[in-house]
Every structure is written in C-alpha cells, then in structure tokens.
LUMZA-525257 format. One record per residue (C-alpha): x, y, z; residue in three letters. Coordinates in steps of 0.25 Angstrom, whole numbers, padded with zeros to 4 digits, always signed. Example, Ala and Ser with C-alpha at 12.3 -4.5 7.8 and 13.67 -1.06 7.14 Angstrom:
# LUMZA-525257
+0049-0018+0031ALA +0055-0004+0029SER 
END
This chain:
# LUMZA-525257
+0000+0000+0000MET +0012+0009+0001GLU +0011+0010-0015GLN -0003+0015-0013LEU +0002+0025-0003ASN +0013+0030-0013SER +0004+0030-0025THR -0008+0037-0019MET -0002+0046-0009PHE +0011+0051-0016ALA +0015+0064-0009PRO +0013+0077-0015ASN +0025+0085-0009ILE +0022+0099-0013SER +0035+0104-0008SER +0043+0096-0018THR +0045+0104-0031PRO +0043+0098-0044GLY +0034+0098-0057PRO +0020+0094-0056PRO +0016+0079-0060LEU +0014+0078-0075SER +0000+0073-0080ALA +0007+0061-0086SER +0015+0057-0074LEU +0003+0059-0065TYR -0005+0050-0075LEU +0005+0039-0074LEU +0006+0040-0059HIS -0009+0039-0058SER -0010+0027-0067LEU +0001+0019-0060VAL -0006+0022-0047SER -0020+0017-0052VAL -0013+0004-0057VAL -0006+0002-0044VAL -0018+0005-0035LEU -0027-0003-0043SER -0018-0015-0042ILE -0017-0013-0027CYS -0032-0013-0026PHE -0035-0025-0035LEU -0025-0033-0027LEU -0025-0028-0013GLY -0040-0027-0011PHE -0044-0041-0014PRO -0031-0046-0007GLY -0034-0039+0006ASN -0049-0043+0006ILE -0044-0057+0005ALA -0035-0056+0017VAL -0047-0050+0025ILE -0056-0061+0021ILE -0047-0073+0022PHE -0039-0068+0034LYS -0046-0078+0044LEU -0042-0090+0036LYS -0027-0087+0038GLN -0025-0096+0049GLU -0010-0095+0049HIS -0011-0081+0053LEU -0012-0077+0068THR -0023-0068+0072SER -0014-0056+0073VAL -0008-0059+0059SER -0022-0060+0053GLN -0027-0047+0060SER -0014-0040+0054LEU -0017-0046+0040MET -0031-0041+0041LEU -0026-0027+0045ASN -0017-0027+0034LEU -0028-0031+0024ALA -0037-0020+0030VAL -0026-0009+0029SER -0023-0013+0014ASP -0038-0013+0011LEU -0040+0001+0017LEU -0030+0006+0007CYS -0035-0002-0005LEU -0049+0003-0003LEU -0045+0017-0006THR -0038+0013-0019LEU -0050+0015-0029PRO -0050+0030-0024LEU -0035+0032-0027TRP -0036+0025-0040ILE -0048+0034-0044TYR -0040+0046-0039THR -0028+0042-0048PHE -0037+0041-0060LEU -0045+0053-0058GLU -0042+0062-0046SER -0045+0063-0031TRP -0059+0067-0029THR -0062+0063-0015PHE -0058+0075-0008GLY -0047+0078+0003LEU -0054+0071+0014VAL -0054+0058+0006ALA -0040+0060+0002CYS -0035+0061+0017LYS -0044+0049+0022ILE -0040+0040+0011LEU -0026+0044+0012GLY -0026+0041+0027TYR -0033+0028+0025LEU -0022+0024+0014LEU -0011+0027+0024PHE -0018+0020+0036CYS -0018+0008+0027SER -0004+0009+0023ILE +0001+0011+0038TYR -0009+0000+0042GLY -0003-0010+0032SER +0011-0007+0036MET +0009-0008+0051LEU +0001-0021+0049THR +0012-0028+0041VAL +0022-0023+0052THR +0013-0029+0063ALA +0012-0042+0055LEU +0027-0044+0055SER +0028-0041+0070VAL +0016-0051+0072GLN +0024-0062+0064ARG +0036-0059+0072TYR +0029-0060+0086ILE +0021-0073+0081GLN +0034-0080+0077VAL +0044-0076+0087VAL +0035-0075+0099TYR +0026-0086+0097LEU +0018-0083+0110GLN +0017-0068+0107ARG +0007-0062+0098SER +0001-0048+0094LEU -0013-0055+0096GLN -0017-0048+0109GLU -0014-0034+0103GLY -0020-0037+0089LYS -0031-0027+0089LYS -0022-0016+0096ARG -0011-0019+0085LEU -0021-0017+0074LEU -0026-0004+0080ALA -0012+0001+0082LEU -0009-0002+0067ILE -0020+0006+0062TRP -0018+0017+0073LEU -0004+0019+0068VAL -0008+0019+0054ALA -0018+0030+0056MET -0008+0039+0063ILE +0002+0037+0053LEU -0008+0041+0042SER -0012+0054+0048ILE -0003+0062+0039PRO -0011+0058+0027VAL -0023+0065+0032LEU -0015+0078+0033VAL -0007+0077+0020LEU -0016+0071+0010SER -0021+0082+0001GLN -0028+0083-0013LEU -0017+0087-0023THR -0021+0094-0036THR -0007+0096-0042ASP -0009+0083-0050LEU -0017+0081-0062PRO -0028+0076-0053SER -0031+0078-0038THR -0025+0068-0029GLN -0025+0064-0015CYS -0010+0065-0010ARG -0001+0069+0001PHE +0002+0084+0000ASN +0016+0085+0007LEU +0020+0100+0006SER +0031+0099+0017SER +0042+0090+0022PRO +0035+0088+0035SER +0023+0083+0028GLN +0031+0073+0020VAL +0037+0068+0033VAL +0023+0066+0039ALA +0020+0057+0028VAL +0033+0050+0024LEU +0039+0048+0038ILE +0027+0040+0044PRO +0026+0031+0032GLU +0041+0028+0031SER +0044+0026+0046LEU +0032+0017+0048THR +0036+0009+0036GLY +0051+0008+0040PHE +0046+0004+0054ALA +0037-0006+0049SER +0048-0012+0041PHE +0058-0012+0052SER +0048-0020+0061VAL +0045-0030+0050ILE +0059-0032+0047ALA +0062-0034+0062PHE +0051-0044+0063ALA +0055-0053+0051TYR +0070-0052+0054ILE +0068-0056+0068SER +0059-0068+0064LEU +0070-0073+0055HIS +0081-0071+0066ARG +0074-0077+0077LYS +0067-0089+0070LEU +0071-0099+0061ASN +0064-0101+0047GLN +0055-0112+0052THR +0050-0104+0064ALA +0048-0091+0055PHE +0040-0099+0045PHE +0032-0107+0054ASN +0019-0102+0047ASN +0023-0100+0032PRO +0010-0094+0028GLN +0010-0083+0039THR +0025-0080+0036THR +0023-0079+0021ARG +0011-0070+0023LEU +0017-0060+0033VAL +0030-0060+0025THR +0024-0057+0012SER +0016-0045+0018ILE +0029-0040+0024VAL +0038-0041+0012VAL +0028-0035+0003THR +0025-0024+0012PHE +0040-0021+0014PHE +0043-0021-0001PHE +0031-0012-0004LEU +0034-0002+0007TRP +0049+0000+0006ILE +0049+0007-0007PRO +0038+0017-0002PHE +0046+0020+0011LEU +0058+0022+0003ILE +0050+0032-0006LEU +0046+0039+0007ASN +0060+0041+0012VAL +0064+0046-0002PHE +0053+0056-0003VAL +0056+0061+0012TYR +0070+0062+0009SER +0067+0071-0004ILE +0058+0079+0004GLN +0068+0082+0015GLU +0078+0086+0005GLN 
END
C-alpha cells in the first residue's frame, strides 16, 4: 500500500522552484496511476475478502495470529475501498471537496500505518510463540489491536492538516501542500521513523529466532512460518524503496 501512498499523495512542495508539470507528463502519470491502482483493487479486494471469510479455517494459526491477520486484511480493505474514487480523480478531477480530501487521505494513511504495525506485531508474536512456548500475547490481544489503531490514527494526523486541493495541475487533485521545510518534516519523518523502527523490530525477531533455535524448531509449523515469512518479506521489499525515497526528498528539502 505504500505504492498507493506515493501514487495518490505525491507531495506538492510549493517552496521548490521548477517548471509546471506539462500536460503530456501529467497524462502519463495519470494513466500509470490508474493502471497500478486498478490492478491493486482487482487483486487486493477479493484476496483480503477471502482472508476474512476463511480465517476461521486456518487451524495452524494461533488465536492472536488469526486476529492480527484479520486486522491486516481490514486495514488493507480500508485503503482498497477508496481506490475507485482515486481512479476517477486521475481520469477526471477531484470533485468531492476539501473535507472528503482530508478524510479519505486520513483513512488511507491510517490503513498504511495500521498495516505496518500489524506486520510488526505478527513478527513479534511469532518470536514469542516459538522462543517462549509458554508465553503469548493472548491476554492482551484486544489491547494490542486497540494500540495499533490508536498509534496509526495519531501518526496520520498531519494528513488532516496538510491535505489540500491543488489547481496548478491540468485538473484539480487532492494532495499534500507542503509549503515549508517544517511541513515536509511533519509528513516524512513519522513515515520514515515508523518504517525503520518496524523493520528493526522485524529483523531482530527473525535474526533472534535463527540464532536461538535450530532449523527443525524454527520450522515446527511450516504453514505458519511460510505465511508469516511471505508477508514480512513482501512488506520489506515494497516498503524499502518508499522509505529511501522519503529520505532522499527530505535531504533535498534540507539543502
């Protein structure tokens, strides 16, 4: 979903000089965005619906893992359900007003942060389950899910303030209007720090598992291991380019 973030909420840094976006370049960007978002919706929507429907049949998952998987699917759906509006906007223009721009942008970032924190919690849960067989996050499951969404909502607050309707493009769009370095920091720093912190926790959990346990113990439940590992690896390779881009944009703005 980080690709959705960078596609739909590319920052409009008004303090950075440069020529206006040409009509041909804007058209190319819009067409690419429509194709990417359409593929995400067609693949992601039914896939996450299937996770929700069949989650109770995944007997190899613990109750906590099932709840986190369900939470991940819900956070993804929260983002995917907004895609038809963004696709329409790229094809036409944003016609839903400033309030809708801020609310939908806020929901988008809540889902992105929610997904990131949920994947991190899945890795921690796997670590606790395998290394400390008698310990679990079961008792605090509801508090954990509430904490994930509370943190996601707090981290997404800058979107409510900085999302604006821009008219300097061939059509009206809903984007970040970053007119000062402090506003750039308010958006990029939470994304980057949260992303790098999540990766650090995930890396620690899996490196510790390999160091403390032999291969047989680590893969005592191949289905669960493959499922969690595939989610983490995919999440890692999709988020790293986005975080690097954030650091690059921030360094340019500082200069």
